[in-house]
Biotite code that builds the C-alpha atoms (Angstrom):
import biotite.structure as struc

atoms = struc.array([
    struc.Atom([14.488, -87.790, 204.738], chain_id="A", res_id=1, res_name="UNK", atom_name="CA", element="C"),
    struc.Atom([16.591, -87.676, 201.602], chain_id="A", res_id=2, res_name="UNK", atom_name="CA", element="C"),
    struc.Atom([19.942, -85.938, 201.527], chain_id="A", res_id=3, res_name="UNK", atom_name="CA", element="C"),
    struc.Atom([23.263, -85.519, 199.770], chain_id="A", res_id=4, res_name="UNK", atom_name="CA", element="C"),
    struc.Atom([26.690, -86.032, 201.283], chain_id="A", res_id=5, res_name="UNK", atom_name="CA", element="C"),
    struc.Atom([29.629, -84.222, 199.717], chain_id="A", res_id=6, res_name="UNK", atom_name="CA", element="C"),
    struc.Atom([33.162, -85.450, 200.353], chain_id="A", res_id=7, res_name="UNK", atom_name="CA", element="C"),
    struc.Atom([36.678, -85.843, 198.980], chain_id="A", res_id=8, res_name="UNK", atom_name="CA", element="C"),
    struc.Atom([37.746, -89.088, 197.278], chain_id="A", res_id=9, res_name="UNK", atom_name="CA", element="C"),
    struc.Atom([39.715, -90.125, 200.359], chain_id="A", res_id=10, res_name="UNK", atom_name="CA", element="C"),
    struc.Atom([36.469, -90.399, 202.367], chain_id="A", res_id=11, res_name="UNK", atom_name="CA", element="C"),
    struc.Atom([34.293, -91.974, 199.652], chain_id="A", res_id=12, res_name="UNK", atom_name="CA", element="C"),
    struc.Atom([34.177, -95.586, 200.881], chain_id="A", res_id=13, res_name="UNK", atom_name="CA", element="C"),
    struc.Atom([33.659, -94.600, 204.517], chain_id="A", res_id=14, res_name="UNK", atom_name="CA", element="C"),
    struc.Atom([30.922, -92.068, 203.683], chain_id="A", res_id=15, res_name="UNK", atom_name="CA", element="C"),
    struc.Atom([29.033, -94.431, 201.360], chain_id="A", res_id=16, res_name="UNK", atom_name="CA", element="C"),
    struc.Atom([29.046, -97.095, 204.077], chain_id="A", res_id=17, res_name="UNK", atom_name="CA", element="C"),
    struc.Atom([28.221, -94.750, 206.966], chain_id="A", res_id=18, res_name="UNK", atom_name="CA", element="C"),
    struc.Atom([25.214, -93.280, 205.148], chain_id="A", res_id=19, res_name="UNK", atom_name="CA", element="C"),
    struc.Atom([24.110, -96.446, 203.295], chain_id="A", res_id=20, res_name="UNK", atom_name="CA", element="C"),
    struc.Atom([24.181, -94.401, 200.103], chain_id="A", res_id=21, res_name="UNK", atom_name="CA", element="C"),
    struc.Atom([22.533, -95.842, 197.019], chain_id="A", res_id=22, res_name="UNK", atom_name="CA", element="C"),
    struc.Atom([23.963, -93.377, 194.460], chain_id="A", res_id=23, res_name="UNK", atom_name="CA", element="C"),
    struc.Atom([27.406, -91.900, 193.838], chain_id="A", res_id=24, res_name="UNK", atom_name="CA", element="C"),
    struc.Atom([28.303, -88.988, 191.598], chain_id="A", res_id=25, res_name="UNK", atom_name="CA", element="C"),
    struc.Atom([32.040, -88.884, 190.875], chain_id="A", res_id=26, res_name="UNK", atom_name="CA", element="C"),
    struc.Atom([33.555, -85.771, 189.302], chain_id="A", res_id=27, res_name="UNK", atom_name="CA", element="C"),
    struc.Atom([37.234, -86.441, 188.706], chain_id="A", res_id=28, res_name="UNK", atom_name="CA", element="C"),
    struc.Atom([40.134, -85.901, 186.294], chain_id="A", res_id=29, res_name="UNK", atom_name="CA", element="C"),
    struc.Atom([40.571, -88.098, 183.216], chain_id="A", res_id=30, res_name="UNK", atom_name="CA", element="C"),
    struc.Atom([43.519, -90.006, 184.640], chain_id="A", res_id=31, res_name="UNK", atom_name="CA", element="C"),
    struc.Atom([41.856, -90.927, 187.939], chain_id="A", res_id=32, res_name="UNK", atom_name="CA", element="C"),
    struc.Atom([39.890, -94.190, 187.911], chain_id="A", res_id=33, res_name="UNK", atom_name="CA", element="C"),
    struc.Atom([37.372, -94.478, 190.754], chain_id="A", res_id=34, res_name="UNK", atom_name="CA", element="C"),
    struc.Atom([35.907, -97.935, 191.322], chain_id="A", res_id=35, res_name="UNK", atom_name="CA", element="C"),
    struc.Atom([32.241, -98.175, 192.195], chain_id="A", res_id=36, res_name="UNK", atom_name="CA", element="C"),
    struc.Atom([31.821, -98.852, 195.928], chain_id="A", res_id=37, res_name="UNK", atom_name="CA", element="C"),
    struc.Atom([30.752, -102.475, 196.432], chain_id="A", res_id=38, res_name="UNK", atom_name="CA", element="C"),
    struc.Atom([27.431, -101.501, 198.052], chain_id="A", res_id=39, res_name="UNK", atom_name="CA", element="C"),
    struc.Atom([26.413, -99.317, 195.076], chain_id="A", res_id=40, res_name="UNK", atom_name="CA", element="C"),
    struc.Atom([25.133, -100.821, 191.819], chain_id="A", res_id=41, res_name="UNK", atom_name="CA", element="C"),
    struc.Atom([26.984, -99.823, 188.649], chain_id="A", res_id=42, res_name="UNK", atom_name="CA", element="C"),
    struc.Atom([23.940, -98.049, 187.193], chain_id="A", res_id=43, res_name="UNK", atom_name="CA", element="C"),
    struc.Atom([23.789, -95.882, 190.329], chain_id="A", res_id=44, res_name="UNK", atom_name="CA", element="C"),
    struc.Atom([27.340, -94.571, 189.922], chain_id="A", res_id=45, res_name="UNK", atom_name="CA", element="C"),
    struc.Atom([27.906, -91.764, 187.453], chain_id="A", res_id=46, res_name="UNK", atom_name="CA", element="C"),
    struc.Atom([31.504, -90.767, 186.764], chain_id="A", res_id=47, res_name="UNK", atom_name="CA", element="C"),
    struc.Atom([32.238, -87.528, 184.920], chain_id="A", res_id=48, res_name="UNK", atom_name="CA", element="C"),
    struc.Atom([35.813, -86.849, 183.855], chain_id="A", res_id=49, res_name="UNK", atom_name="CA", element="C"),
    struc.Atom([37.083, -83.269, 183.701], chain_id="A", res_id=50, res_name="UNK", atom_name="CA", element="C"),
    struc.Atom([39.594, -81.119, 185.526], chain_id="A", res_id=51, res_name="UNK", atom_name="CA", element="C"),
    struc.Atom([38.896, -78.518, 188.177], chain_id="A", res_id=52, res_name="UNK", atom_name="CA", element="C"),
    struc.Atom([39.324, -75.545, 185.854], chain_id="A", res_id=53, res_name="UNK", atom_name="CA", element="C"),
    struc.Atom([37.041, -72.720, 184.790], chain_id="A", res_id=54, res_name="UNK", atom_name="CA", element="C"),
    struc.Atom([38.690, -71.828, 181.459], chain_id="A", res_id=55, res_name="UNK", atom_name="CA", element="C"),
    struc.Atom([40.357, -73.928, 178.773], chain_id="A", res_id=56, res_name="UNK", atom_name="CA", element="C"),
    struc.Atom([43.926, -74.908, 179.525], chain_id="A", res_id=57, res_name="UNK", atom_name="CA", element="C"),
    struc.Atom([46.266, -77.008, 177.351], chain_id="A", res_id=58, res_name="UNK", atom_name="CA", element="C"),
    struc.Atom([46.312, -80.659, 178.342], chain_id="A", res_id=59, res_name="UNK", atom_name="CA", element="C"),
    struc.Atom([43.344, -80.377, 180.708], chain_id="A", res_id=60, res_name="UNK", atom_name="CA", element="C"),
    struc.Atom([39.681, -81.289, 180.215], chain_id="A", res_id=61, res_name="UNK", atom_name="CA", element="C"),
    struc.Atom([37.040, -78.612, 180.671], chain_id="A", res_id=62, res_name="UNK", atom_name="CA", element="C"),
    struc.Atom([33.516, -79.478, 181.867], chain_id="A", res_id=63, res_name="UNK", atom_name="CA", element="C"),
    struc.Atom([31.079, -79.567, 178.936], chain_id="A", res_id=64, res_name="UNK", atom_name="CA", element="C"),
    struc.Atom([27.335, -79.096, 178.613], chain_id="A", res_id=65, res_name="UNK", atom_name="CA", element="C"),
    struc.Atom([27.006, -82.831, 177.990], chain_id="A", res_id=66, res_name="UNK", atom_name="CA", element="C"),
    struc.Atom([28.588, -83.481, 181.409], chain_id="A", res_id=67, res_name="UNK", atom_name="CA", element="C"),
    struc.Atom([26.015, -81.232, 183.065], chain_id="A", res_id=68, res_name="UNK", atom_name="CA", element="C"),
    struc.Atom([23.209, -82.893, 181.086], chain_id="A", res_id=69, res_name="UNK", atom_name="CA", element="C"),
    struc.Atom([24.353, -86.287, 182.426], chain_id="A", res_id=70, res_name="UNK", atom_name="CA", element="C"),
    struc.Atom([24.584, -84.897, 185.972], chain_id="A", res_id=71, res_name="UNK", atom_name="CA", element="C"),
    struc.Atom([21.053, -83.474, 185.773], chain_id="A", res_id=72, res_name="UNK", atom_name="CA", element="C"),
    struc.Atom([19.675, -86.688, 184.299], chain_id="A", res_id=73, res_name="UNK", atom_name="CA", element="C"),
    struc.Atom([21.367, -88.694, 187.059], chain_id="A", res_id=74, res_name="UNK", atom_name="CA", element="C"),
    struc.Atom([19.873, -86.416, 189.729], chain_id="A", res_id=75, res_name="UNK", atom_name="CA", element="C"),
    struc.Atom([16.397, -86.763, 188.213], chain_id="A", res_id=76, res_name="UNK", atom_name="CA", element="C"),
    struc.Atom([16.709, -90.569, 188.077], chain_id="A", res_id=77, res_name="UNK", atom_name="CA", element="C"),
    struc.Atom([17.646, -90.828, 191.775], chain_id="A", res_id=78, res_name="UNK", atom_name="CA", element="C"),
    struc.Atom([14.704, -92.188, 193.778], chain_id="A", res_id=79, res_name="UNK", atom_name="CA", element="C"),
    struc.Atom([15.837, -90.308, 196.929], chain_id="A", res_id=80, res_name="UNK", atom_name="CA", element="C"),
    struc.Atom([15.107, -93.323, 199.126], chain_id="A", res_id=81, res_name="UNK", atom_name="CA", element="C"),
    struc.Atom([18.724, -93.508, 200.304], chain_id="A", res_id=82, res_name="UNK", atom_name="CA", element="C"),
    struc.Atom([21.382, -90.768, 200.198], chain_id="A", res_id=83, res_name="UNK", atom_name="CA", element="C"),
    struc.Atom([23.501, -89.751, 197.229], chain_id="A", res_id=84, res_name="UNK", atom_name="CA", element="C"),
    struc.Atom([27.222, -89.122, 197.724], chain_id="A", res_id=85, res_name="UNK", atom_name="CA", element="C"),
    struc.Atom([28.898, -86.518, 195.530], chain_id="A", res_id=86, res_name="UNK", atom_name="CA", element="C"),
    struc.Atom([32.661, -86.362, 195.485], chain_id="A", res_id=87, res_name="UNK", atom_name="CA", element="C"),
    struc.Atom([35.673, -85.055, 193.644], chain_id="A", res_id=88, res_name="UNK", atom_name="CA", element="C"),
    struc.Atom([39.391, -85.301, 194.383], chain_id="A", res_id=89, res_name="UNK", atom_name="CA", element="C"),
    struc.Atom([39.473, -82.820, 197.289], chain_id="A", res_id=90, res_name="UNK", atom_name="CA", element="C"),
    struc.Atom([35.768, -82.251, 198.059], chain_id="A", res_id=91, res_name="UNK", atom_name="CA", element="C"),
    struc.Atom([36.016, -78.482, 197.642], chain_id="A", res_id=92, res_name="UNK", atom_name="CA", element="C"),
    struc.Atom([35.230, -77.261, 194.121], chain_id="A", res_id=93, res_name="UNK", atom_name="CA", element="C"),
    struc.Atom([33.817, -79.712, 191.577], chain_id="A", res_id=94, res_name="UNK", atom_name="CA", element="C"),
    struc.Atom([31.807, -81.640, 194.169], chain_id="A", res_id=95, res_name="UNK", atom_name="CA", element="C"),
    struc.Atom([30.292, -78.522, 195.766], chain_id="A", res_id=96, res_name="UNK", atom_name="CA", element="C"),
    struc.Atom([29.336, -77.109, 192.353], chain_id="A", res_id=97, res_name="UNK", atom_name="CA", element="C"),
    struc.Atom([27.852, -80.495, 191.463], chain_id="A", res_id=98, res_name="UNK", atom_name="CA", element="C"),
    struc.Atom([25.890, -80.532, 194.727], chain_id="A", res_id=99, res_name="UNK", atom_name="CA", element="C"),
    struc.Atom([24.508, -77.080, 193.881], chain_id="A", res_id=100, res_name="UNK", atom_name="CA", element="C"),
    struc.Atom([23.524, -78.422, 190.455], chain_id="A", res_id=101, res_name="UNK", atom_name="CA", element="C"),
    struc.Atom([21.758, -81.443, 191.946], chain_id="A", res_id=102, res_name="UNK", atom_name="CA", element="C"),
    struc.Atom([19.918, -79.255, 194.475], chain_id="A", res_id=103, res_name="UNK", atom_name="CA", element="C"),
    struc.Atom([18.895, -76.776, 191.756], chain_id="A", res_id=104, res_name="UNK", atom_name="CA", element="C"),
    struc.Atom([17.665, -79.691, 189.636], chain_id="A", res_id=105, res_name="UNK", atom_name="CA", element="C"),
    struc.Atom([15.623, -81.317, 192.389], chain_id="A", res_id=106, res_name="UNK", atom_name="CA", element="C"),
    struc.Atom([14.384, -78.036, 193.873], chain_id="A", res_id=107, res_name="UNK", atom_name="CA", element="C"),
    struc.Atom([13.718, -75.891, 190.799], chain_id="A", res_id=108, res_name="UNK", atom_name="CA", element="C"),
    struc.Atom([11.755, -73.253, 192.733], chain_id="A", res_id=109, res_name="UNK", atom_name="CA", element="C"),
    struc.Atom([14.373, -72.847, 195.436], chain_id="A", res_id=110, res_name="UNK", atom_name="CA", element="C"),
    struc.Atom([16.377, -69.633, 195.065], chain_id="A", res_id=111, res_name="UNK", atom_name="CA", element="C"),
    struc.Atom([20.018, -70.210, 194.131], chain_id="A", res_id=112, res_name="UNK", atom_name="CA", element="C"),
    struc.Atom([21.058, -67.814, 196.902], chain_id="A", res_id=113, res_name="UNK", atom_name="CA", element="C"),
    struc.Atom([19.564, -70.260, 199.446], chain_id="A", res_id=114, res_name="UNK", atom_name="CA", element="C"),
    struc.Atom([21.281, -73.224, 197.824], chain_id="A", res_id=115, res_name="UNK", atom_name="CA", element="C"),
    struc.Atom([24.712, -71.629, 197.935], chain_id="A", res_id=116, res_name="UNK", atom_name="CA", element="C"),
    struc.Atom([24.146, -70.244, 201.448], chain_id="A", res_id=117, res_name="UNK", atom_name="CA", element="C"),
    struc.Atom([23.336, -73.764, 202.683], chain_id="A", res_id=118, res_name="UNK", atom_name="CA", element="C"),
    struc.Atom([26.438, -75.174, 201.036], chain_id="A", res_id=119, res_name="UNK", atom_name="CA", element="C"),
    struc.Atom([28.627, -72.444, 202.557], chain_id="A", res_id=120, res_name="UNK", atom_name="CA", element="C"),
    struc.Atom([27.005, -72.828, 206.004], chain_id="A", res_id=121, res_name="UNK", atom_name="CA", element="C"),
    struc.Atom([27.746, -76.579, 205.998], chain_id="A", res_id=122, res_name="UNK", atom_name="CA", element="C"),
    struc.Atom([31.135, -76.236, 204.319], chain_id="A", res_id=123, res_name="UNK", atom_name="CA", element="C"),
    struc.Atom([32.894, -72.901, 204.965], chain_id="A", res_id=124, res_name="UNK", atom_name="CA", element="C"),
    struc.Atom([35.709, -74.184, 202.714], chain_id="A", res_id=125, res_name="UNK", atom_name="CA", element="C"),
    struc.Atom([33.404, -74.756, 199.710], chain_id="A", res_id=126, res_name="UNK", atom_name="CA", element="C"),
    struc.Atom([34.616, -73.028, 196.581], chain_id="A", res_id=127, res_name="UNK", atom_name="CA", element="C"),
    struc.Atom([32.234, -74.211, 193.824], chain_id="A", res_id=128, res_name="UNK", atom_name="CA", element="C"),
    struc.Atom([33.727, -74.522, 190.349], chain_id="A", res_id=129, res_name="UNK", atom_name="CA", element="C"),
    struc.Atom([32.558, -71.537, 188.296], chain_id="A", res_id=130, res_name="UNK", atom_name="CA", element="C"),
    struc.Atom([32.431, -73.470, 185.002], chain_id="A", res_id=131, res_name="UNK", atom_name="CA", element="C"),
    struc.Atom([30.095, -76.134, 186.384], chain_id="A", res_id=132, res_name="UNK", atom_name="CA", element="C"),
    struc.Atom([27.825, -73.488, 187.917], chain_id="A", res_id=133, res_name="UNK", atom_name="CA", element="C"),
    struc.Atom([27.762, -71.474, 184.684], chain_id="A", res_id=134, res_name="UNK", atom_name="CA", element="C"),
    struc.Atom([26.846, -74.509, 182.591], chain_id="A", res_id=135, res_name="UNK", atom_name="CA", element="C"),
    struc.Atom([24.232, -75.652, 185.132], chain_id="A", res_id=136, res_name="UNK", atom_name="CA", element="C"),
    struc.Atom([22.679, -72.185, 185.258], chain_id="A", res_id=137, res_name="UNK", atom_name="CA", element="C"),
    struc.Atom([22.252, -72.199, 181.460], chain_id="A", res_id=138, res_name="UNK", atom_name="CA", element="C"),
    struc.Atom([21.037, -75.807, 181.260], chain_id="A", res_id=139, res_name="UNK", atom_name="CA", element="C"),
    struc.Atom([18.522, -75.346, 184.085], chain_id="A", res_id=140, res_name="UNK", atom_name="CA", element="C"),
    struc.Atom([17.350, -72.019, 182.606], chain_id="A", res_id=141, res_name="UNK", atom_name="CA", element="C"),
    struc.Atom([18.124, -70.116, 185.818], chain_id="A", res_id=142, res_name="UNK", atom_name="CA", element="C"),
    struc.Atom([18.856, -66.867, 183.947], chain_id="A", res_id=143, res_name="UNK", atom_name="CA", element="C"),
    struc.Atom([22.154, -66.118, 185.675], chain_id="A", res_id=144, res_name="UNK", atom_name="CA", element="C"),
    struc.Atom([20.727, -66.647, 189.164], chain_id="A", res_id=145, res_name="UNK", atom_name="CA", element="C"),
    struc.Atom([23.183, -69.434, 190.052], chain_id="A", res_id=146, res_name="UNK", atom_name="CA", element="C"),
    struc.Atom([26.151, -67.449, 188.753], chain_id="A", res_id=147, res_name="UNK", atom_name="CA", element="C"),
    struc.Atom([25.112, -64.363, 190.746], chain_id="A", res_id=148, res_name="UNK", atom_name="CA", element="C"),
    struc.Atom([24.631, -66.435, 193.911], chain_id="A", res_id=149, res_name="UNK", atom_name="CA", element="C"),
    struc.Atom([28.067, -67.976, 193.492], chain_id="A", res_id=150, res_name="UNK", atom_name="CA", element="C"),
    struc.Atom([29.692, -64.614, 192.880], chain_id="A", res_id=151, res_name="UNK", atom_name="CA", element="C"),
    struc.Atom([27.978, -63.177, 195.987], chain_id="A", res_id=152, res_name="UNK", atom_name="CA", element="C"),
    struc.Atom([29.531, -65.783, 198.283], chain_id="A", res_id=153, res_name="UNK", atom_name="CA", element="C"),
    struc.Atom([32.175, -64.550, 200.662], chain_id="A", res_id=154, res_name="UNK", atom_name="CA", element="C"),
    struc.Atom([35.666, -65.919, 200.164], chain_id="A", res_id=155, res_name="UNK", atom_name="CA", element="C"),
    struc.Atom([35.894, -69.527, 201.299], chain_id="A", res_id=156, res_name="UNK", atom_name="CA", element="C"),
    struc.Atom([38.040, -70.595, 204.210], chain_id="A", res_id=157, res_name="UNK", atom_name="CA", element="C"),
    struc.Atom([41.368, -71.909, 203.009], chain_id="A", res_id=158, res_name="UNK", atom_name="CA", element="C"),
    struc.Atom([41.860, -75.631, 203.295], chain_id="A", res_id=159, res_name="UNK", atom_name="CA", element="C"),
    struc.Atom([43.972, -78.393, 201.855], chain_id="A", res_id=160, res_name="UNK", atom_name="CA", element="C"),
    struc.Atom([41.034, -80.777, 201.569], chain_id="A", res_id=161, res_name="UNK", atom_name="CA", element="C"),
    struc.Atom([37.344, -80.574, 202.324], chain_id="A", res_id=162, res_name="UNK", atom_name="CA", element="C"),
    struc.Atom([35.502, -82.478, 204.998], chain_id="A", res_id=163, res_name="UNK", atom_name="CA", element="C"),
    struc.Atom([32.378, -84.561, 204.404], chain_id="A", res_id=164, res_name="UNK", atom_name="CA", element="C"),
    struc.Atom([29.146, -82.618, 204.882], chain_id="A", res_id=165, res_name="UNK", atom_name="CA", element="C"),
    struc.Atom([25.438, -83.253, 204.493], chain_id="A", res_id=166, res_name="UNK", atom_name="CA", element="C"),
    struc.Atom([22.768, -81.300, 202.585], chain_id="A", res_id=167, res_name="UNK", atom_name="CA", element="C"),
    struc.Atom([19.130, -82.098, 203.370], chain_id="A", res_id=168, res_name="UNK", atom_name="CA", element="C"),
    struc.Atom([16.564, -82.102, 200.580], chain_id="A", res_id=169, res_name="UNK", atom_name="CA", element="C"),
    struc.Atom([13.492, -81.873, 202.779], chain_id="A", res_id=170, res_name="UNK", atom_name="CA", element="C"),
])
């Protein structure tokens, strides 16, 4: 059974080891280097650098369509034999939006409402980054479905940092 694990940076090494993950998707700020876990090959670790913002802000990097294109390509190249770990700094916003993007990529016929409901069920604190979802919706030709599903989510539970959680693909 293939699955994703979403977590904050603090838990990355432990989660990769515990799940024997083969792929890692890192979504982190420009100034934050994240080494590839030793059990993951370099070509199986995609790092995207942008801040957790939804609108342009001086001195910060906004997610771009090219970032989403890379994320989608990475998801499509994953053989799904072993798990993929998706993480950001806190495991709450960029990583959960990226997980929604990966799920929408790999399950194109699955309604976005189901994808976001599963994320929220497994992570009541999840607050997916609106910019990532908006770009993914356009790139995946979802016609606003992902944006509407995100906007229909109830307010997330407050937290300082997210906890690792699993999303099954089967």
